[in-house]
N, C-alpha and C positions, 0 to 999 in steps of 0.2 A: 504493499501499500504506499509506503513513504517513498519506494522509488517510483512509483506512477506518479505520484504527487510532483516529484522533484521535476519528472520529465514534463508534465503538463505546466508547471511554472516555467521551466527552461523553454517551451514553444511558445509558452504567452509572453516571454519577454523577448523573444527573438521577433514575434509578430509586431510587438511594441515598438521594437527598435526599426523595423522596416517601415512601419506607417511614421514614425518620427523622419526617417530618413526620407520618405517620399514627401512629407510636409516641408522639410527644410530645402528639397530640391528646386531650384528656382524653376518659375514657370517659362514656358516657350512664348515668344512674342509670335504674332501673325502679322505677315504683309500680303495682303489680297490685292492683287491686280487683276484688273476686268479690261479688257479690249473690247470696243462697239464693232460689231459686224464684222469680225475678222474670220476668215476660214483657215483650213489647214495647209495654207500656202506660205511657208516658212522653210529657212535652211534646214533645221532641225527635223522637219517632217518629209525632207528629201525633195523640195522644190528646186529645181536647178537656177531659177533666175531670181526670185526673192532673196533681198539681203536682209537677215534679222540676225545679226552677230550677238545681241545682249540677251536675246530671247533663247538663242542657241546655246549661250554660255549657262543659263540659267538650265537647260535642259541636260547639260553636261554636269551639273551638279545636283541634280533631282532625279525623279521618275517621270519619264515621258508616257502619257497615255495615248497609244495611236488610236484607239476606238472608243472615244468619249463623244457623247451624246446629248444635247440640249433635248428638253421635254417639249418644247415648242418654238418652232423659228421664226420668234418675232419677240422683240425686244422687251416689251412690258411682260407679257407672260412668262418668258423665260426667266428674267430677274426676279419676278415674284416668285417663282419655284424655286429657283436656287438660292435665294436668299432666305426664304423661309424653310426650306427644305419640304415643300409639300407640293404635291403634283397639280398641275392645271386643272384637274377635274375636283379638286379639293378646294384650291384657290378661287375657282370660277373665273379666272382672268384667261379671256380667249383674243383680247385685241389690246390696243394701246391707251385706252382711257380709262380702263377700270382699275380703283383701286383695291388691292387684295383684302384689306380689313372690312369691306363691305361684306364681304362672305366669311372671313375668318378673323373677326375683330381680336380675338386672343392669341392668333398666331405669335410663335415667337422666333423671331430673326435671328441669324448668326451672331451679330454684335450684340443683341439682348442676352444670348447664352454666354458671350464672354463677360459683357458687363455685370450679371450676376455673380460671375467667379471672380469679380475683382478686377477685371483689366478696366484700363481707359480706352475705350471706342471712340474712332473717328472715322469720317469719310474725307475723301477730295473728288471732286467730279462726280461722274455718272455711275450709280451703283442701282439705285432703283430706276425708273423710266424717265428720259427726259426726250422732247421732242428736239431733234437735231435738225438745222440748228436754232430753231424759234426759240428753245427754252433753255439755251446756253446762258450761263449767268445766274437762273433761278434756281428756286428748288425743285422744278418738274413735279413729279409725283413721288417725292421722297416721302421716307416714313420717319416722322421726327422721332417717335418712340425709340428709334433703333440706335441714335446717336448722341453723343455728348459733345462734340462738336463738329462742325461742317465747315467746308469752303466750297463755293460754288465759282470756280475761275471763269474768266471770259476775255477772250484775246481778240486779235485783229481781225482772225478769220472772221467773226460775225461783222464786224464793222465794215470789212472789204466786200459784203456779198454782191454788191453790183459789178464788181468785177468777177464774179463767177459765172463759168458758162453752163448752160444746162441743155440737155437735148430736148428738141422740138419737133414735133410732126406736124406741121400747120394745115388746117382744112383744104383738101383737094391736092395736097403734095403727096407722092410716092416716097420720098427720101427724108430721113431725119437729117436736121442740121442742128447747129447749137446757135444758141442766143445768149445774151447778158441778163442775170436776174434782175427782176425788180422789185421782187420782195422776199422776205426771209421764207413765207409759207410756200414758196415755189419749187423749195429744193430738196425738203426733207424725204419725198419718196421718189425722185427723180434722179438719173444719173448726172452728176455734175462734179466740176473741179476746178481748182486754181492751182498755177504754180505761182505761188505766192511772193512779194516782196518782202524784204526784211527777214529777221532771225527767227530760229526755232523757238528762243524764248519768249516772243511776242505773240506767238498762236496760244490758244486755249490749253492745249496738252502741254505746252511749255511752262506755262503759268502753273499748271496743275503740278507738274512735276517739281517746281520749285517749292510750293507750299506743302508738298509730302515730303521733301527734304528737311524742310523746315521742321515739321511735327517729328519727323525721326529724331532731329538732334534734339527737341524738347523731350521726347520720351528717354533719350540714352542719358540725357542729365537726370529725370526724375527717378529711374530704376523702377519704376512701375510698370508690371506688363500690359503690352499694348496689343489691340487688335486695329490696324489701321488698314482701311480699304480706299484703293485709288483706281478711279472708274477714268481710262482715256476715252476719247471721243472719237479717235480715229482707228480705223479707215473708214467709218461711218460716212456716206455721201452727204454732204458735198466733199469731195477727196480733196483736201486743203493739206498743201504742204510747200516749205519754201523751196523755191526754183532748183537747188543743187538736189534735192531728192529726185525731182523729176528727171534730170540729166542722168541718173544713174539707170533708166530705162529707156534707152531708144526705142521708140515704137516698130523700126523696121526690125529689130530682134524679137518681138514678141509674137509667139505663136498661137493662133486661134484653135479653139475646138474644133474638131470636124462634126459637121451637122449632117445625118443622112436624108436623103430627099424625102423618104417615106417615115420621118419623125412621127408626126402625127399619128401613124398608124400603129406606132410601137407601145405606145401606153394609154392607160384609162384617161378620158376626158379632163377629169379633175387634176390629175398629175400636172398638166400643163396648162391648165385654164388662167394661171397667172401671168401668161405672157402677155408682154404691152405692144401694142401696135408700134408706139414710138421706138421700141428697143427692137422689134423685128425688121423696122425698116432701116436700122443703121448700116451702113456699107463697111468694109472691113477697115478701113482707116479710123472711123470713128470708133469701132471695136477696141482696135488696139490703142487709140487715146485714153479710153476709159480704163483698161487692164493698166495702162501705164500710170496713169493718175491713181488707181486702188495700190498698186503697188508702192508707188512713191510715198502715198499715206500710210502704208504698212511700215516702211523703213522709217519713216520720221517717228511715229509711236514707238517702235521698238527704240529708238535713240534715247526716248525720253523715260522708257521704262528703265534703260540701263543706268540713267542717272540715279535710280533709287536703288539699285544693286551695288552702285559706285558708293552711295552714301553708307549703305550697311557696311559694307568693309571698312570704310574710313572711320564708322562710329564704333567698329567693333562689335557690331550686332549680327553679324552673320552667323555665328555659332550659337546665336541664340534665339533665332527667329525662323519660322516656319514660312516660305514664301509660295505661293499659290499664284498661277498665272492659267487665265483661259479667257475666253469668248463667250458673248451670251448666246451665240449660234454662229453657224456656218454661213456662205455667200457662195451664190452663183455669179460667175463671170463669162456667160455665153454658153455654158455647158448645156445640150437639148435647147437651145436659145431660150435659156432662162438667165434673168439676171437678178441680184440682191438676194431675198431670203423668201419664205412663206412655202418653201417645197418641203418635202419630206425625203429627196434623193439625199444621198450621201454628201454631197457639196455643202448642202445647207443644212442638215440636221446634225453633221460632224462637227467638232469642235476641236481647237488645241486644248490641252490640260498639262501642266506641268505641275509637279508638287514635290518642294525641297524641303525635307527634314533634316537639320543638323544631326550628323553622325550616323545616318542612316545607311547602312552596309550597301542597300542596293540603289544608291544614287548614281546615276549615270546609265541608267539602264533603260529599257522600255518595255511597257506593260501591253500586250496584245488582247488582252480581255475587254469586252464592252462594258462600260460604264456610263454612269448618269451624272449629269450637273445636279439633279435633285439629292445626290448622295454628300454633296460637299459639306453641309450642315453637321451630318453625322460624322463624316470624315475628320474634319478639324477640330471638333470638340473632342472626339475620342482621341486623335493625334496630342494632343494638348493635354489630355487628362482631366476634362471638366465633361459636366452633364449635359446633354441635349434635351429638347423637350420631349415629353414621351410619344406627344403625338407626330413628330418629325420623321417624314418618310424616306426612302430610300436605304442604301446599306452602307455601312462605313467601308471606306478604301482602305483602310489601314492595313489589313492583310495583304493587300496589293503592292501599298507603297512600301512595306517591309520585304514583299517576295513576289515580284511581277508575276512570277510562274505559279502563284498559290493556287489551289484549288478554288474554282470562282462558278459557282451554279446560276449566276444572275445574268439577265440579258438586259437590254436597254431599249427603252420605249419612247417615242415621239409622236405626237399629234399636231394636226393643224386644221382649221377649218376653210370652209369654201361657203362663201356668202350665197344668198338668195338672188344677189344681183348679178351673179355669174350665169349667164343664160346656158351656157354649154354644160352645166352641172346638171339640168334637166334629163332624167333619165324615165324609160318607160314605166318604171315603177313609180316613181315620183308623180306622173302624169296622172295615174289613176287617184291620186290623192286630190282632196278638194283645194281650190285656191291655188296660190302661186307656188313655185319651188320655195323650198325650206332651205336653210343653211344646213350643209352635212360636215361631218367631221371626218378626216382622214386619220388613221391610226397605223403605227408602224412599229414593229419590234426587230431588233438588230440582234444577232448571235455572233459568235466569232465567224460563222461562215456567211449565213443567210442574212438577207432582209426582206420581210414580210409585210405587206401593206394592204390594208382594207381602205376604201371609201365608202361611207355610208353602210358600215357592216357587210360590204361586200356587193350590195346592190347597185353602186357605182363603178366598181371595178376593182379588181385584187390584183397585187403584184409579187412576184417572187424572184429575187435576184440571186444568184451564186458569187460570192465575192471572192471566191477561190479560184474563179475562172473569168467571172465578168465584173472586174472593181468599178467599171465606168455605169454600171448598171443600164446597160443597153438592151438585154435580151431578158424579157419577162418570161419566166417558165410557170407562172402559175395556171396555165392552163395545158400543159405538157402531162400527160398521162404518167410520164416516168418519172414524175416529182409528185405524184399525188399524196404519196406517203408523208413528204416534207413538208407539202401545204397543211395536209391535217394537223401534223405536229406544230407547226408554226401557228395555226389558227387557235389551237389550245392554249399556246403560250401567249398569244397576243391579248388573251382576256383575263390574264393573272397576272399583272406588274407587280 
């Protein structure tokens, strides 16, 4: 009996020492960097043209997720989802005007979880949704409950809007041209660009980077753990960057995607219904100019992100700070004659995602498992040893951060709407219903090999793509009898996110 009591006392003392050691261990900081409308066209993702040395450097000291996906390829729905750790069907945010707290007033955001754990929490720039460029410099659709301090930078890119070129297809014309903007609200949803005068520091993202560095300096002096979120506005259209960034991408060196003549026959109507007449009517020269401008804005944003990484090193915070970098969704640059977002093809649903944790033995490696942005809330809190809200959805990526080849049974889910104003969405089944065509939902699930998509629960079309043999998603196998078993399996998976 005496020996057993001694053993119990020894175990209790050991556990107490471990708890005390954990309590004394300094908390990790978090630097959360988000780029706006950035697809996975970066050097570290294998793009042969785009220059992104700073993000590439972060990938070399972190884990790069090669198959990361947004839950909704539009700014507000995606940001509401990953900032709360709740899926779009929970937040009920399916467009850019809805505040997520209308449906989930008690949602706990990522910064709220860190604030509850004793962290200083702040943001610079766009984390929740802003209309770009019209709401730059304002709070946009921010969530005040999330932050202790905010900075809304505003640079000369906003003031110079009358110099920005936007595409236009005039009535009666068959070819798209460019004209100078006359109002900010002409620019948000249109392809537009400007090779700007002046310096990086005069642009909104340059000012945001400077403010973020100042915050890092303050945090370094305070010694209190921090969660700092920095949202860059580029490369979101209008693609604005100082002239030297444009010079890095001569248009005659830009390769355009190949568009098959029978494109419309290859996919269900809703998949391509976001094509715009003014984009379809661009000539190759204009397409190259648009890609040049997007690439310039990407490299410009990369340089601003690099300033934050340099500051971490200078302030000796690198070994104490988790750095996460990602976009809100992907982006089309002419593939399938699609531009921008709102598709659930790979280019629009896939995002760059890098997570760098100090001392992680897996740093510098790539993870090929399918993961979701909705999981970032659980991931960051798990990595930092704090609690996430019980209602938070998704799955912590910590096992994959520590071992990218770990067993992973989860798929990635994305969804998108098609509105009643899209006449091409009307199907025979919908015509049988009373009244006008109703908005429908497209839902997609991605595994390591397959992407499976249903429009209006399959009534408006079904898609299946084999990424081992068709990474560009050009051959829809959904109706191929050879793949009936795969379709059935993916259909079941789609219903169980």
